[in-house]
C-alpha positions as CSV (number, residue, x, y, z in Angstrom):
1,M,0.0,0.0,0.0
2,R,2.9,2.4,0.7
3,R,4.1,2.1,-2.9
4,A,0.7,3.0,-4.2
5,L,0.5,6.0,-1.9
6,R,4.0,7.1,-3.1
7,I,2.8,6.9,-6.7
8,A,-0.4,8.9,-6.0
9,E,1.7,11.6,-4.3
10,E,4.1,11.8,-7.2
11,L,1.2,12.2,-9.7
12,A,-1.0,14.4,-7.6
13,E,-0.8,17.4,-10.0
14,E,-1.2,15.2,-13.1
15,A,-3.9,12.7,-12.4
16,S,-6.7,11.9,-10.0
17,A,-6.0,8.7,-8.0
18,V,-8.7,6.3,-6.8
19,F,-7.8,3.4,-4.6
20,I,-9.6,0.0,-5.0
21,T,-8.9,-2.0,-1.9
22,R,-10.2,-4.7,0.3
23,A,-11.9,-3.8,3.6
24,G,-9.7,-2.7,6.5
25,L,-6.9,-1.0,4.6
26,P,-6.4,2.6,5.8
27,I,-6.4,5.2,2.9
28,P,-5.7,8.9,3.6
29,D,-8.8,11.0,3.5
30,Q,-7.7,13.0,0.5
31,Y,-8.1,10.0,-1.8
32,R,-11.3,8.4,-3.0
33,C,-11.5,4.8,-2.0
34,V,-13.7,2.0,-3.4
35,Q,-13.8,-1.5,-1.7
36,A,-13.6,-4.6,-3.8
37,A,-13.3,-8.0,-2.2
38,T,-13.5,-10.1,-5.4
39,Q,-12.6,-10.0,-9.1
40,R,-16.2,-9.3,-9.9
41,D,-16.2,-6.4,-7.5
42,L,-13.1,-5.1,-9.2
43,L,-14.6,-5.3,-12.7
44,S,-17.7,-3.6,-11.4
45,A,-15.7,-0.7,-9.9
46,L,-13.6,-0.3,-13.1
47,S,-16.8,-0.3,-15.2
48,F,-18.1,2.6,-13.1
49,L,-14.8,4.5,-12.7
50,K,-13.5,4.2,-16.3
51,P,-9.9,4.9,-15.4
52,D,-7.2,5.6,-18.0
53,L,-4.7,3.4,-16.1
54,L,-4.9,0.5,-13.6
55,I,-1.9,-0.1,-11.4
56,R,-2.0,-3.4,-9.6
57,D,0.2,-2.8,-6.6
58,S,1.3,-6.4,-6.0
59,G,0.3,-10.0,-6.5
60,S,0.1,-12.6,-9.3
61,T,-2.9,-12.6,-11.6
62,S,-4.3,-15.0,-14.2
63,R,-4.5,-14.3,-17.9
64,E,-8.3,-14.4,-17.7
65,E,-8.3,-11.8,-14.9
66,A,-6.0,-9.4,-16.9
67,E,-8.0,-9.9,-20.2
68,A,-11.2,-9.1,-18.4
69,V,-9.7,-5.8,-17.1
70,Q,-8.3,-5.0,-20.5
71,K,-11.8,-4.6,-21.8
72,L,-12.4,-1.8,-19.3
73,V,-9.1,0.0,-18.9
74,P,-6.8,1.3,-21.7
75,S,-3.5,0.7,-19.9
76,L,-2.3,-1.8,-17.3
77,L,0.8,-1.7,-15.1
78,H,1.4,-4.6,-12.7
79,F,4.0,-4.7,-9.8
80,D,5.4,-8.1,-9.0
81,D,3.0,-10.2,-11.0
82,F,4.5,-13.7,-11.4
83,G,1.4,-15.1,-13.0
84,E,0.3,-15.3,-16.7
85,G,-1.8,-12.1,-16.2
86,G,1.4,-10.1,-16.3
87,Q,1.9,-11.1,-19.9
88,A,-1.3,-9.2,-20.8
89,A,-0.3,-6.0,-19.0
90,D,1.5,-3.2,-20.8
91,F,4.3,-3.2,-18.3
92,V,5.3,-5.3,-15.4
93,I,7.8,-4.1,-12.8
94,Q,9.3,-7.0,-10.9
95,T,11.1,-5.6,-7.9
96,L,11.1,-9.0,-6.1
97,Y,13.2,-10.6,-8.8
98,G,16.2,-9.0,-7.1
99,E,19.2,-9.1,-9.6
100,F,18.3,-12.5,-11.0
101,D,19.4,-12.7,-14.7
102,T,16.3,-14.1,-16.3
103,S,14.9,-13.9,-19.8
104,V,11.9,-11.5,-19.9
105,T,10.3,-9.4,-22.6
106,D,10.8,-5.7,-23.1
107,S,7.6,-5.0,-21.2
108,Y,9.2,-6.3,-18.0
109,K,11.5,-4.3,-15.8
110,T,13.3,-6.1,-13.0
111,G,15.7,-5.4,-10.1
112,I,15.8,-3.9,-6.7
113,G,16.5,-0.5,-8.2
114,T,12.8,-0.3,-8.9
115,F,11.9,-0.4,-5.2
116,L,10.2,2.9,-4.3
117,T,11.9,3.8,-1.0
118,D,10.0,5.7,1.6
119,A,10.6,9.5,1.4
120,R,11.5,9.5,5.1
121,A,14.2,6.8,4.8
122,A,17.2,9.2,4.3
123,D,16.3,11.3,7.4
124,L,15.6,8.2,9.5
125,R,18.9,6.7,8.5
126,R,20.8,9.9,9.5
127,Q,19.0,9.9,12.8
128,R,19.8,6.2,13.3
129,E,23.5,6.8,12.7
130,K,23.6,9.2,15.7
131,Q,21.8,6.8,18.1
132,T,23.6,4.3,20.3
133,P,22.5,0.6,20.6
134,G,19.7,0.1,23.0
135,D,20.2,-1.1,26.5
136,P,18.9,-3.7,26.4
137,P,19.2,-4.3,22.6
138,R,15.9,-3.8,20.6
139,L,14.5,-6.6,18.4
140,L,11.6,-5.9,16.1
141,I,9.5,-8.9,14.9
142,A,7.1,-8.3,11.9
143,F,5.6,-10.7,9.4
144,G,3.2,-8.5,7.5
145,E,-0.5,-8.1,7.2
146,T,-1.7,-11.7,7.7
147,D,1.2,-13.9,8.6
148,P,-0.5,-17.1,7.3
149,G,2.1,-19.5,8.8
150,N,2.1,-17.7,12.1
151,L,5.8,-17.2,12.1
152,T,5.2,-14.4,14.7
153,F,4.3,-17.0,17.3
154,R,7.1,-19.4,16.2
155,A,9.7,-16.6,16.4
156,L,8.6,-15.3,19.8
157,R,8.5,-18.8,21.2
158,H,12.1,-19.3,20.2
159,V,13.2,-15.8,21.4
160,M,11.7,-16.6,24.9
161,N,14.7,-19.0,25.3
162,L,17.3,-16.4,24.7
163,Q,19.3,-15.9,27.9
164,I,20.2,-12.3,27.4
165,P,18.4,-9.0,28.2
166,L,16.5,-8.0,25.1
167,S,13.7,-5.6,24.3
168,V,11.2,-7.2,21.9
169,T,8.5,-5.5,19.9
170,I,6.0,-7.6,17.9
171,L,3.9,-6.1,15.2
172,L,0.6,-7.6,14.2
173,G,-0.9,-6.8,10.9
174,T,-4.5,-5.6,10.2
175,S,-5.5,-9.1,9.1
176,Y,-3.4,-11.2,11.4
177,A,-5.0,-14.6,10.9
178,H,-4.4,-16.3,14.3
179,D,-5.5,-16.1,17.9
180,A,-3.3,-13.5,19.6
181,S,-4.0,-14.7,23.1
182,S,-1.0,-17.0,23.2
183,L,1.3,-14.2,22.0
184,R,0.0,-11.9,24.7
185,M,0.6,-14.6,27.4
186,M,4.2,-15.0,26.3
187,A,4.7,-11.3,26.1
188,L,3.3,-10.8,29.6
189,S,5.7,-13.5,31.0
190,R,8.8,-11.8,29.5
191,R,10.3,-8.5,30.5
192,N,10.6,-5.7,27.9
193,T,8.2,-7.4,25.5
194,A,5.4,-5.6,23.8
195,I,2.8,-6.4,21.1
196,K,1.6,-3.6,18.8
197,K,-1.5,-4.1,16.7
198,A,-2.0,-2.3,13.4
199,P,-2.0,0.5,12.4
200,H,1.7,1.0,13.1
201,D,4.7,2.6,11.3
202,F,7.1,-0.2,10.4
203,L,9.7,2.1,9.0
204,S,10.0,4.3,12.1
205,L,10.0,1.3,14.4
206,A,12.7,-0.4,12.3
207,A,14.8,2.7,12.5
208,E,14.7,2.5,16.3
209,A,15.6,-1.3,16.3
210,D,19.0,-2.9,16.7
211,I,17.8,-6.0,14.8
212,V,14.7,-6.7,12.6
213,L,13.3,-10.2,12.2
214,C,10.8,-10.4,9.3
215,G,9.7,-12.3,6.2
216,G,11.3,-12.2,2.8
217,G,8.9,-9.8,1.0
218,Y,9.2,-6.0,1.0
219,M,10.2,-5.5,4.6
220,P,13.9,-6.3,4.0
221,Y,14.0,-3.5,1.4
222,D,12.8,-1.0,4.0
223,A,15.3,-2.4,6.5
224,A,18.1,-2.0,4.0
225,S,17.1,1.6,3.2
226,L,17.8,2.3,6.9
227,G,20.9,0.1,7.4
228,V,19.4,-2.2,10.1
229,P,20.7,-5.7,10.7
230,C,18.0,-8.0,9.4
231,I,17.2,-11.7,9.8
232,I,14.9,-13.3,7.2
233,L,12.5,-16.1,7.8
234,A,10.8,-16.9,4.5
235,Q,7.0,-17.3,4.8
236,N,6.6,-19.6,1.9
237,P,8.7,-21.4,-0.8
238,F,8.3,-18.4,-3.2
239,E,10.0,-16.1,-0.7
240,S,12.7,-18.6,0.0
241,E,13.6,-18.8,-3.7
242,L,13.9,-15.1,-4.4
243,Q,17.4,-13.9,-5.2
244,F,17.1,-10.9,-2.8
245,P,17.7,-10.6,0.1
246,S,20.7,-12.8,0.6
247,D,23.8,-12.9,2.9
248,R,25.9,-11.0,0.3
249,D,23.4,-8.1,0.5
250,G,23.9,-7.7,4.3
251,F,21.1,-10.0,5.6
252,T,21.0,-13.3,7.5
253,H,18.6,-15.5,5.5
254,L,17.6,-18.6,7.5
255,G,15.3,-20.1,4.8
256,L,11.8,-21.3,5.4
257,G,10.6,-20.0,8.7
258,R,8.5,-23.1,9.5
259,K,11.7,-25.2,9.3
260,V,14.1,-22.9,11.2
261,K,15.8,-24.5,14.2
262,Q,15.7,-22.6,17.5
263,S,19.5,-22.7,17.8
264,N,20.0,-21.2,14.3
265,L,17.6,-18.3,15.0
266,L,19.1,-17.5,18.4
267,N,22.6,-17.6,17.0
268,A,21.6,-15.2,14.2
269,I,20.2,-12.8,16.8
270,M,23.3,-13.0,19.0
271,E,25.9,-12.6,16.3
272,P,25.4,-8.9,15.4
273,L,24.9,-8.1,19.1
274,L,28.2,-9.7,20.1
275,H,30.4,-8.8,17.1
276,D,30.5,-5.1,16.1
277,S,32.5,-5.8,13.0
278,L,30.0,-8.3,11.6
279,R,27.1,-5.9,12.3
280,Q,28.9,-3.1,10.6
281,R,29.8,-5.3,7.6
282,D,26.1,-6.1,7.1
283,I,25.1,-2.4,7.4
284,D,27.7,-1.3,4.9
285,R,26.5,-3.9,2.4
286,Q,22.9,-2.8,2.8
287,L,23.7,0.9,2.3
288,T,25.6,0.2,-1.0
289,L,22.6,-1.5,-2.5
290,P,21.0,0.3,-5.5
291,L,17.6,0.6,-3.8
292,G,15.4,3.2,-5.5
293,E,17.9,4.2,-8.1
294,E,15.4,3.5,-10.9
295,A,12.4,5.2,-9.2
296,D,12.4,7.9,-11.9
297,S,12.1,5.3,-14.6
298,V,9.1,3.8,-12.8
299,F,7.4,7.2,-12.7
300,E,8.2,7.8,-16.3
301,T,6.6,4.5,-17.3
302,I,3.4,5.5,-15.4
303,R,3.3,8.9,-17.1
304,Y,3.9,7.3,-20.5
305,L,0.9,4.9,-20.0
306,L,-1.3,7.9,-18.9
307,D,-0.3,9.9,-22.0
308,H,-0.2,7.0,-24.5
309,P,-2.9,4.4,-23.8
310,K,-2.6,1.4,-26.1
311,R,-6.3,0.7,-26.4
312,S,-9.4,2.8,-27.0
313,V,-12.1,2.3,-24.4
314,P,-15.2,4.5,-25.0
315,G,-16.7,6.7,-22.4
316,K,-13.5,8.0,-20.8
317,P,-13.5,10.8,-18.3
318,V,-10.5,13.1,-17.5
319,P,-7.3,11.1,-17.0
320,D,-7.0,9.3,-13.7
321,V,-5.2,6.4,-12.3
322,V,-6.5,3.6,-10.0
323,N,-4.2,1.8,-7.6
């Protein structure tokens, strides 16, 4: 959602943005929002809105889905669409490919340079450089909106066995799919342990942390934009097979979270706390990554699609973009 908001802000003087979302996602008041829980709802909303461009913020689609949308919208831009629906879009931007050298068509743009870093990242990074490590050290645990495999519970259960003082903050997403009572009981039984339910600001909290423990999706990109030691537990095989993040990028990647051993996780947490040189090595590697270096190219692509729609759909209003 943050990426979509960044795009809307960038184009504020050029297009009118409308967000089509599922229920529960917070959208700033200045933007119009339409809820759509199903593909049918999406098509109904597009038929009513008649946008010039549809940007699908993330997620794989089928060819049938994309072709149905094509009949209603002149231009399509998909982010991180690994399904056949991406082949029907005008452009696909695959940030999650990392730097994997794969054969894709000219309509695909890949690489971590296309990640749209938060506008606050540079200031937060400078503030972070001035702060001293926490006493006790601060660990942030976050596994996204739903955490289908409940890695939050698994990670905290392992961390409970860590025999050093540690301040732990656990973030629960808006659609956390599990009973949180067991988490609360564990948190109450451990000093300096807190659970924060959404809404919360991951970037600001990560900037205050000494270590971040998260999944292998977009959160590592935010952590790297700040220079925060980061441990990855992949939430599914897809995340575990991505080329980024990896150890060479300044991360500790432990593979599939549901298979991680307690000893491996605890060692990964202890290592940057005990060894300043290793912690600084990882930070230096993160801060040399080309995150966001191709942001202007992403915005140019969006502007091109607004100005040069490839198909003619009758009944169009003034140019606008739907995220």
